[in-house]
Each structure stands twice: as structure tokens, then as C-alpha cells.
C-alpha positions in Angstrom: -26.2 62.2 31.2 -24.0 59.4 30.1 -25.6 56.7 27.9 -24.6 53.7 25.9 -25.8 52.9 22.4 -26.3 49.5 20.6 -27.0 49.4 16.9 -28.3 46.3 15.0 -27.9 46.9 11.3 -30.1 44.2 9.8 -30.8 43.5 6.1 -34.4 44.8 6.3 -34.4 47.0 9.4 -31.8 48.9 11.5 -32.4 49.2 15.2 -30.8 51.3 17.9 -31.2 51.1 21.7 -29.9 53.7 24.2 -29.3 52.7 27.8 -29.1 55.3 30.7 -26.6 55.4 33.5 -28.6 52.7 35.5 -28.7 50.3 32.5 -32.4 51.0 31.9 -33.6 51.4 28.3 -33.9 55.1 27.7 -34.8 55.0 24.0 -35.3 52.8 21.0 -35.2 53.6 17.3 -35.9 51.8 14.1 -35.9 52.4 10.4 -35.8 50.5 7.1 -32.3 49.3 6.1 -31.9 51.4 3.0 -29.4 50.9 0.1 -27.4 53.5 2.0 -26.4 51.7 5.3 -24.8 54.9 6.7 -28.2 56.7 6.4 -30.0 53.8 8.0 -27.6 53.8 10.9 -27.8 57.5 11.4 -31.6 57.5 11.3 -32.1 54.6 13.7 -29.7 56.2 16.2 -31.5 59.6 15.8 -34.9 57.9 16.4 -33.5 56.2 19.5 -32.4 59.5 20.9 -35.7 61.1 20.1 -37.4 58.3 22.0 -35.0 58.9 24.8 -36.1 62.5 24.9 -39.7 61.4 25.2 -38.7 59.2 28.2 -37.2 62.3 29.8 -40.3 64.3 29.0 -42.5 61.6 30.7 -40.1 61.7 33.7 -40.2 65.5 33.8 -44.0 65.5 33.6 -44.2 62.9 36.4 -45.9 60.4 34.0 -43.1 58.0 33.2 -44.5 54.6 32.5 -42.4 51.4 32.3 -43.4 49.4 29.2 -43.5 45.6 29.1 -40.2 44.2 28.0 -38.1 47.1 29.1 -35.3 44.9 30.2 -36.3 44.6 33.8 -39.3 42.4 33.9 -40.9 39.8 31.5 -43.8 40.9 29.4 -47.2 39.6 30.6 -48.1 36.3 28.9 -51.8 37.3 28.6 -52.4 40.8 27.4 -55.4 42.6 28.8 -55.9 46.1 27.3 -57.8 48.7 29.4 -58.1 52.1 28.0 -57.6 54.8 30.6 -60.3 57.4 31.2 -58.0 60.1 30.0 -54.9 59.8 27.8 -51.7 61.1 29.5 -50.5 64.4 28.0 -47.1 62.8 27.2 -48.8 60.2 25.0 -50.7 63.0 23.2 -47.5 64.9 22.8 -45.7 62.0 21.2 -48.6 61.3 18.8 -48.5 65.0 17.7 -44.7 64.8 17.3 -45.0 61.6 15.1 -47.6 63.4 13.0 -45.2 66.3 12.5 -42.6 63.8 11.3 -45.0 62.1 9.0 -46.1 65.3 7.4 -42.4 66.2 6.6 -41.9 62.8 5.0 -45.2 63.0 3.1 -44.3 66.4 1.7 -41.0 65.1 0.5 -42.5 62.0 -1.0 -45.1 64.2 -2.8 -42.3 66.2 -4.4 -40.5 63.1 -5.7 -43.7 61.5 -6.9 -44.8 64.6 -8.8 -41.4 64.9 -10.4 -41.6 61.2 -11.5 -45.1 61.7 -12.8 -44.0 64.7 -14.8 -41.0 62.8 -16.2 -43.4 60.0 -17.2 -45.6 62.5 -19.1 -42.6 64.0 -20.8 -41.6 60.6 -22.1 -44.9 60.3 -23.9 -47.1 58.7 -21.2 -50.8 59.4 -21.1 -51.8 62.9 -20.0 -53.2 63.4 -16.5 -50.5 61.4 -14.6 -49.4 64.4 -12.5 -53.0 65.4 -11.8 -53.8 61.8 -10.7 -50.8 61.6 -8.4 -51.5 65.0 -6.9 -55.1 63.9 -6.1 -53.7 60.8 -4.4 -51.5 62.9 -2.2 -54.3 65.4 -1.5 -56.3 62.5 0.0 -53.3 61.1 1.9 -52.7 64.6 3.4 -56.4 64.7 4.5 -56.1 61.3 6.2 -52.9 62.1 8.0 -54.3 63.3 11.3 -56.6 60.3 11.5 -53.5 58.0 11.4 -52.3 59.6 14.6 -55.6 60.0 16.4 -56.2 58.5 19.9 -56.6 54.7 19.6 -55.8 54.7 15.9 -54.5 51.3 14.7 -51.8 52.0 12.2 -50.5 48.4 11.8 -47.0 49.7 11.2 -44.9 52.7 12.3 -42.7 52.6 9.2 -43.4 55.6 6.9 -43.0 53.3 3.8 -45.8 50.9 5.1 -48.1 53.7 6.2 -47.7 55.8 3.0 -47.6 52.7 0.7 -50.8 51.2 2.1 -52.7 54.5 1.7 -51.2 55.4 -1.7 -52.1 52.0 -3.2 -55.6 51.9 -1.9 -56.3 55.5 -3.2 -54.5 54.7 -6.5 -56.9 51.9 -7.2 -59.8 54.3 -7.1 -58.0 57.0 -9.1 -56.9 54.6 -11.8 -60.4 53.1 -12.1 -61.7 56.6 -12.9 -59.0 57.4 -15.5 -57.2 55.8 -18.4 -54.0 55.3 -16.4 -53.3 51.7 -15.5 -53.0 51.0 -11.7 -49.6 49.4 -12.2 -48.3 52.6 -13.7 -49.6 54.7 -10.9 -48.2 52.2 -8.3 -44.8 52.4 -10.1 -44.5 56.1 -9.3 -44.7 55.3 -5.6 -42.1 52.5 -5.9 -39.5 54.8 -7.5 -40.2 57.8 -5.3 -40.1 56.0 -1.9 -36.7 54.6 -2.7 -35.4 58.2 -3.1 -37.1 59.5 0.0 -35.8 56.5 2.2 -32.2 57.3 1.2 -32.5 61.0 2.3 -31.7 62.0 5.8 -34.6 64.5 6.5 -34.8 66.8 9.5 -37.1 64.8 11.8 -35.2 65.8 14.9 -36.7 66.4 18.4 -35.5 69.9 18.5 -37.1 70.9 15.2 -40.5 69.4 15.8 -41.2 69.2 19.5 -42.5 72.7 19.9 -45.0 72.7 17.0 -46.0 69.2 18.3 -46.5 70.6 21.8 -48.6 73.5 20.5 -50.8 71.1 18.5 -51.2 68.8 21.6 -52.0 71.7 23.9 -54.5 73.2 21.5 -56.3 69.8 21.5 -56.4 69.6 25.3 -59.0 71.9 26.8 -58.8 70.3 30.3 -55.4 72.0 31.1 -55.5 75.3 32.8 -52.8 78.0 32.3 -50.7 76.7 35.2 -50.7 73.2 33.9 -49.8 74.4 30.4 -46.8 76.3 31.9 -45.7 73.1 33.7 -45.9 71.2 30.4 -43.8 73.7 28.6 -41.2 73.9 31.3 -41.1 70.0 31.5 -40.4 69.9 27.7 -37.7 72.5 28.0 -36.1 70.6 30.9 -36.1 67.4 29.0 -34.7 69.1 25.9 -31.9 70.7 27.9 -30.5 67.5 29.4 -27.3 66.6 27.5 -27.2 63.0 26.2 -23.5 61.9 25.8 -22.9 58.5 24.2 -20.0 57.1 26.3 -19.7 54.1 24.0 -21.4 52.3 21.2 -21.4 48.7 19.9 -22.7 47.5 16.6 -24.0 44.1 15.5 -26.3 42.7 12.8 -26.1 41.4 9.2 -24.5 44.6 8.0 -22.2 45.2 11.0 -19.1 45.3 8.8 -20.5 48.5 7.3 -20.9 50.3 10.6 -18.4 53.1 11.3 -17.1 51.4 14.4 -13.6 50.0 15.2 -13.4 46.2 15.3 -13.3 46.1 19.1 -16.8 47.7 19.1 -18.4 45.1 16.9 -20.1 42.0 18.3 -21.7 39.0 16.6 -25.5 38.7 16.2 -25.4 35.4 18.1 -23.8 36.9 21.2 -26.0 40.1 21.2 -29.3 38.2 20.7 -28.3 35.7 23.4 -27.5 38.4 25.9 -30.5 40.6 24.9 -32.9 37.7 25.3 -31.4 36.7 28.7 -31.8 40.3 29.9 -35.4 40.5 28.8 -36.2 37.1 30.2 -33.6 35.9 32.7 -34.7 32.3 32.6 -34.2 32.0 28.9 -32.5 28.8 27.8 -33.2 28.7 24.1 -33.5 31.6 21.7 -35.0 31.7 18.2 -34.4 34.8 16.1 -35.9 35.2 12.7 -34.5 38.3 11.1 -34.7 39.8 7.7 -31.9 37.7 6.0 -31.2 34.8 8.4 -32.5 32.6 11.2 -30.6 31.9 14.4 -31.2 29.1 16.9 -29.2 29.8 20.1 -28.7 28.0 23.4 -27.6 30.1 26.4 -26.6 29.3 30.0 -27.8 31.0 33.2 -25.7 34.1 32.6 -26.9 34.5 29.0 -23.6 33.2 27.6 -24.0 31.3 24.3 -23.3 27.6 24.5 -24.3 26.5 21.0 -26.1 27.8 18.0 -27.2 27.1 14.4 -27.7 29.7 11.8 -29.2 29.8 8.3 -27.4 32.7 6.6 -27.0 31.4 3.0 -30.6 31.8 1.9 -33.3 34.3 2.8 -36.0 31.6 2.5 -38.2 31.6 5.6 -36.9 35.0 6.8 -38.3 38.5 7.0 -37.1 39.4 3.5 -39.0 36.4 2.1 -42.2 37.7 3.8 -41.5 41.1 2.3 -41.3 39.6 -1.1 -44.6 37.8 -0.6 -46.2 41.1 0.6 -45.0 42.8 -2.6 -46.3 39.9 -4.7 -49.7 40.2 -3.2 -49.8 44.0 -3.1 -50.1 44.0 0.7 -48.2 45.8 3.5 -45.8 43.6 5.4 -47.9 44.2 8.6 -51.0 42.9 6.8 -49.7 39.3 6.2 -50.1 37.9 9.7 -53.6 39.1 10.4 -54.8 37.9 6.9 -53.2 34.5 7.4 -55.0 34.2 10.7 -58.3 34.4 9.0 -57.6 31.2 7.1 -59.9 28.2 7.6 -58.2 25.8 5.1 -54.4 26.4 5.1 -52.6 25.3 2.0 -49.7 22.9 2.4 -46.5 24.6 1.1 -43.6 22.3 0.5 -41.1 25.0 -0.4 -40.2 28.5 0.8 -37.7 29.3 -1.9 -37.7 33.0 -2.5 -36.8 32.5 -6.2 -39.9 30.5 -7.0 -42.3 32.1 -4.5 -43.9 34.5 -7.0 -44.6 31.9 -9.6 -46.0 29.5 -7.0 -48.3 32.1 -5.5 -49.6 33.1 -8.9 -50.2 29.4 -9.8 -52.1 28.8 -6.6 -54.2 31.9 -7.0 -55.0 30.9 -10.6 -56.6 27.6 -9.4 -58.8 29.4 -6.9 -56.9 29.1 -3.7 -57.5 32.0 -1.3 -54.8 34.4 -0.3 -55.3 33.8 3.4 -55.0 30.0 3.0 -51.8 30.4 1.0 -50.4 32.8 3.6 -51.3 30.4 6.4 -49.5 27.6 4.7 -46.4 29.8 4.0 -46.2 30.9 7.7 -46.3 27.2 8.8 -43.6 26.3 6.3 -41.4 29.1 7.5 -41.7 28.0 11.1 -41.0 24.3 10.1 -37.7 25.5 8.7 -36.9 27.2 12.0 -37.9 24.1 14.0 -35.4 22.1 12.1 -32.7 24.6 12.9 -33.6 24.5 16.6 -33.4 20.8 16.6 -29.8 20.9 15.2 -28.8 23.5 17.9 -29.9 21.2 20.7 -33.7 21.4 20.7 -36.0 23.7 22.7 -35.4 24.0 26.5 -37.6 25.9 28.9 -37.7 28.9 28.8 -37.9 29.6 25.1 -37.6 33.2 23.8 -38.6 34.3 20.3 -36.9 37.4 19.0 -36.6 39.4 15.8 -39.1 41.2 13.6 -41.0 38.1 12.7 -41.9 37.7 16.4 -44.4 40.6 15.8 -46.2 38.5 13.2 -49.2 36.9 14.9 -49.5 34.1 12.3 -45.8 33.1 12.8 -46.2 33.2 16.6 -49.3 31.0 16.4 -47.6 28.5 14.1 -44.6 28.4 16.4 -46.7 27.9 19.5 -48.5 25.0 17.9 -45.4 23.3 16.6 -43.5 23.7 19.9 -46.5 22.1 21.8 -46.6 19.2 19.3 -42.9 18.5 19.5 -41.8 19.5 23.0 -44.9 19.7 25.1 -45.5 22.5 27.5 -42.8 25.1 27.2 -42.8 28.8 28.4 -42.7 30.9 25.2 -41.5 34.5 25.8 -42.1 37.2 23.3 -41.4 40.8 24.2 -43.4 43.7 22.6 -39.9 45.0 21.8 -38.5 41.7 20.4 -37.2 43.4 17.3 -34.8 45.4 19.4 -33.2 42.3 21.2 -30.0 42.4 19.2 -29.5 46.2 19.6 -30.2 45.8 23.4 -27.5 43.1 23.6 -25.1 45.4 21.7 -25.9 48.3 24.1 -25.3 46.0 27.1 -21.9 45.0 25.6 -21.1 48.7 25.2 -21.9 49.4 28.8 -20.0 46.4 30.2 -16.9 47.2 28.0 -16.9 50.7 29.4 -17.0 49.3 32.9 -14.2 46.9 32.1 -12.1 49.7 30.6 -12.6 51.8 33.8 -11.7 48.8 36.0 -8.5 48.1 33.9 -7.6 51.8 34.1 -8.0 51.9 37.8 -6.0 48.7 38.3 -3.1 50.1 36.2 -3.0 53.3 38.2 -3.7 51.8 41.6 -6.8 54.0 42.0 -10.5 53.3 42.3 -12.7 52.8 39.3 -14.6 56.0 38.5 
């Protein structure tokens, strides 16, 4: 099967999208953008092809389900969740597979953390560090299956976020019962996760799908022998289909680091404009808040960019700024939005400068202001900066599409909706559940269209039909 790949190498996350021969999204992949951009690119692309394999599994099992925002229809504006009476086997299979991946990463992180703890003891640190770290990982291991249980709310699918949130919460209890300061135990994780993130581990579909299938089948007593055989043959069928990348296009903050020739690199502006138009064909204005920059884009009826404004000189008000705030407050990035939503008295924030953010937060906490109120004020300040950028690009026209990782932050979405209503009245606000992949989707679409143009040019030069 021919397919087309788009890669968006951002400053905080790297995304990949795989399109099938019909231009449908076959798979998506995402990873943290590490210090090693080559590793981030390889892992995101690998994850996208793993997701593509699961799409093929769903098709083979007769349970393919189109997700909202798959590039063919707008996501519903009001989300109503109804749990089915019985979870499809393909969903259980994928949960089992993700658990297998998680356990591989957790085992590697444990090795690095114990090595760091041992080194700390050798340098004269208090005894018991290795024992304390081992006890933390024992509990993390025990909690792993619950993370991937039916209906579990993980908050994030990033291993760093999942493991970090668990490690720190357990470390608080462990340090309270020992003489080792919490900051010291937390430092072991910080050093270890950096090493693990820059390693390309074997998390492939081929290596883990069969143990995942065995786990999922063992947990499903409703399947008879014939059904189990059909499941196994469906998995084998999906695994045997060749996926050949006919062409790839790269974009994003780090696009110059991608191992692609110049003609296969596109600007973030063009990719986000085309991606947003494909997700929501009536899009006229696009706001993308990424990790390192914010983009305000105006597009025409074909998704062609007509004007834009971009803040790329400062990370203030972007995803990286929120990541810094999360670190300062010892929170996972995915926890910021929900906590900010619980505020009843938001604090007015006049600056979103990353350089001074830590000091300002500490000052506000020291005078008794609540974390949720500070965060609510910070989210509003971030969106106010974006609104100024939108105004300079030509304002907000109906329909308005919000893309990028920050579009998954409920506090940012709420602040944006309120400010748009206040300044522009009633405007349709589109947000896809897969908004973070918009740039990669646009890149994949450029890859596909470039291939079609090359075929057409080749046919014209030879006088034959395009193949």
C-alpha cells in the first residue's frame, strides 16, 4: 500500500501523519521533541506507522471507526460521550499494546534512575537513595495496568508525563518517610528521563503486537475459539500489508534539521493553513499556538494563505512557556488547564515573560494567591497576546479554527472563546480532537499533491497517461 507522510518537527513535540491511497488519515504519531531531533523524527514516524497498523487491524476485524477530525468531516461542536455496552476488541488490543510499550520504557527508566541513585550514593549522598528509588518504581510498576484499564483517564499519552506524575507523587510519600529530601529524589527522575527520551527503544508493532494480543485475549472470556482465530488472522493480515512511503514532506520549527531535501520542506504557515482547511473546509482564520511560536493565519476558500502574523522571537505565551510554568509548580503539563478551570478569582497577569515567570509565580504564591487563580490569569494573558496577533493579521473571520497543542488545553480554549465573543461576536470556533497534528496533516497533503504533480509532469513529458 502506498502512503504519504507529513512530519511536523516542533520545539516541544514532533508529530507525524500517514495518509493512505485515498487521502484518508491512516495513522498519527507524536513524541516529545528531544535534544536529539533525529530521534524525535524517527520515533514520531514510527508511532504514526504503528497507529496505521491499528487502523488496518480495525479494518481487518470489521470494526474500523472514523474518529472526529479525521480530515473528512468537522468534529462535533458538542461532545456527548456514551460508553458502549462492550468495548470493541480492537480497542482492548490497542490498550494492551500501549501497556506493553509503557512497560518497556518504564524498565529502561528504572535502570537509568537506579544508576543515577547509585552514583549519588557513591558521591557521598545519604544512604538509602537506591532503596528509595527502587521502592518508587516498584509502586509505579504495580500501577501500570490501571493506567491502561478500560475507561482510565491518563490525562496525557506521553511517557514523560505519565511516569513523571506518578514518580513525583510517590516520591513525596517516600521522602516523607526517610531522610532524603524530596528535591533530591525528584532530581533523579529529571536526569534519568532525559537519557531515556533520547534513546530509540524497540517499541515497534512487530515486537509487541503478539504479546499484546495474548494479554487482550486472556482478558476477554466472551470470545469463543473461532472468534479468537479470526482475531489472530486479522492481526496477521494487518501486519503483512506492506506500507510504502511514496513521499514525505517536513515542516515545523525544526524543519531545517529534518533529513529531507529542500523541495520536500514546507513552511509551518502553509501546512497549518492547508491542514485546518482540510479539517474544516469553511475555515477563514487559523490560530496556531505551538511550543515556540504563535501563528495567526488568514486563508481563502481553497486553504491558500492570504496573510499571516507570527510571533517567533519569544516563547512567551506558547506551549514551552506553559511547560515552564508546569515545572515551576511541580505539575504535569496536562494538569494546568483543568486546575485553572477550578479558579473562582483569577489573578490579573500583566506579563507572560518566560524569564520572569518563575519569580512572579513564587511572589504571588508567597502572598497567599492560589495556584488555580494564578493559572487562570496566566491562560487569559496568553490568549490576549494571541488576540493581538490575530488583529494584526486581519482579525477573526467566520469560521475560526484553533490548532496546535495548546488547543487541547481547556482553560486556553475557554479564555479564547470568551475573548472572541467579546471582540467579534458570534463566530464558529472549530477545534479538532487531533488539532496538534494539523501541521503534519498539511505536510502529508503537500507530499501527496507533489507526488500527483510529478506524475502528471512525467506523463506530459512522455505523452502518456498519468499513472
